[in-house]
N, C-alpha and C positions, 0 to 999 in steps of 0.2 A: 495292248497288242503283245502276242508272244514273241519272244526272241528265240529264233533258231539259228544255231551256229553250225557251220558244216565246214571241217577242215578236210581237204582232199576232194572237193565238191565236184569232181568231173562228172558231167551230165545231169547235174541239178539245175532246176529252173525257178523254183519259188513261186508257185501258182496260187497260194492261199492269201487272200487279201487281208486276213486277220492276223498275220504274222509278219514280223520284220525278219529278213533273211541277212545273215552275214556269211557269204561264201569265199573261202579261201581256196585257191587253186593256182600254183605258179605256172602251170602249163597253159593257161588260158592267156597269158600276157594281159593285155588291155582290151583285146578286140572280143569281147563276148557279147555282141550286139542283141541276141536273143532274150538276154535276161538285163541288159543295161538299162533298157527302156522302162522297166518296170520299177515304180516308184519304191516299193518296200524292199528292194534287193539292193545290198552293198556287195560290191565285188572287190576283194583283195587279191592282186595277182602276184603274190609271193607266199613263201612257206611260213608256217608256224613251227616253232621249236621251243627249247628251254633257254634259249639265248638270243640275243640281238647281233647280227652280222651278216655274213654271207654262208653258203654251202654249196657243195657240189650236187647237182640233181642228175641222178643216173637214169637217163631217157632208154626205156627198153623197147623191144620190138612191139610189144603190146603196151601201149601207153599207160592203162591202168596198173601195170606193174612196176612202174617208174617209182623210185625212192631215193631219198637222201642217202640210204643204206646201200652196199654193194649186194646185189643177188647172191645166194649161195648156190651157184651153179652146179657144184658137185653134187650137193645133197638133191636138188631139184631134178637133176638128171637121173639119178637113182630112183626117186619116187615118181617121175613122169618122163621115162626115156623117149616117148613119142612126142611129148608136148612141151618139153623144157624150153625151147627157143624163144617163147614168148617172154621169157626173163632176161633174154640176151640183151646187154647193153649196147645200144647202137650210137649214142653219143653222151657228152656229159656237157652240162652248162651250169654255170655260176649263177646262182639266184640269191636275192636277198631273203632273210629269214627274221622273224621277230617273235617274241613273246605274246601270247593272246591278251596278258593283263598289261601289255604296253598299247595296246590297240583299243580294246574296249574299256570304257569307263568302270572304275572298281565296283560302283553300285549297280552294274548291269545285272539284271536277273536273266539267267539263261534257263529257258524252259526246256530246251533239248539241245545238247552238244554232241554232234556226230562226228566221228574221227575214223578216216580210212586213209592212212598215209602209208601204207607198206612197211611196217615194221618199226615206225618211229612214233607211235601212239602214245607210249608212256612219256616220250619227250614233249609231245604237245600238251599232255594232261599237266606235267610238271610246269610247263610255261604259262599255264592258266592261273596259277598261284592262287590268291585268295578269291578269285572269280568261282572257283570250285564251292565255296561256301554258300554262293547264290546260284548254283546250278542243281537243277531238279533231276534231270535224266542224262545220263552218258550212253549212246550207242556207239560202240567201238568194234572194229575189226580187231581180233586177236589170233596169234599164231600159237600153235602147239608144238611146233617144230621150228628149227631156225632157218626160215626161208631167206633171211637177209643176215649177213654177217654181223655177229655181236648184237643183235637185236633182243629187246625185252620180250619175256614170253608172257602168256596169259596171266601166270601165277604172280609175276612182277606187278602187273597193272592191277589186280585184284587186290594185292597188298597195299599198293599205294592209294587207291581210291577208298579203301576200307577205311584209312585214317580221317576221311572227310564224311563218314557216315553212309556210303554208299553200300549197298548189297546188291547181289546178282539176282536180278529180276526174271532172267531167263535168256535163252539163246534163240536167236532169229534163224540161225543155221549153224551147222557144223559140216564142213567139207572134208571129205576123206578121199585120198587117192589111191588107197588100197583097202582092203577087206577090214582092217582093224583100227588103224592110226588117224585119228582127226589131225588135220594139216592147219586149218584155220577156219574161223567162224566170225560172227557177229554176235556180241553180247549186250544186253541192257542191264545197266547199273541204275538202281533208284535209291534215293534216300531212305534209310530205314524209318 
C-alpha cells in the first residue's frame, strides 16, 4: 500500500483503498466521523512542526487561513483591500504539536507528503527529519510574499529540500492578487 501523508488536511477524505492515509489537522479535534470509519485512514488531531510541545493556533475568519504564525494583516490589506478579513484572527487556541519523525516509524516510505500549513511548511519539512530520505514526492504550498509574519519563503523551502535530492517537478498553481506578483502556489518536488 502507498503511504499518503497530509499535513493540514482540511477537507481530505482518503477514498483510495490502495493507500494508507495519515491526516494531520488540529482543527478537526477528534470528531471527524466521515473519515474515522475508513480502515485505511489515520487521523492525528494535532499540529506538525520541527519540535514537540505546544503552540498557539491563530484561528481566522476563514478556517483555511488559520496558522501557527500571525497573519501579516498590513501586507494582506495592501494586496487585497476588499478581501483581507478572511485572514482576521478570531480566536487563538493552544494545541499540541509534534515532529513527523516522532509519529511515523523511521522506515516508513512516504509516497506523497502534502503540506498546506499556511506559512509553516518548512517547519513541517524539518520535523520530518530522516523520513525525507524515504519520501518520493512532496506537494507543498509555498508563498512568494510574507502572508504570515516571519514565515519561510519558497526559496527557503527549495534550498532545504534540495539537500535531500528533491527537484522542482512543476507548479500546480501560482495565485496572483494583482497583475504581476505571484502571492502563493502549490509546487511538486520529486527526487532527482
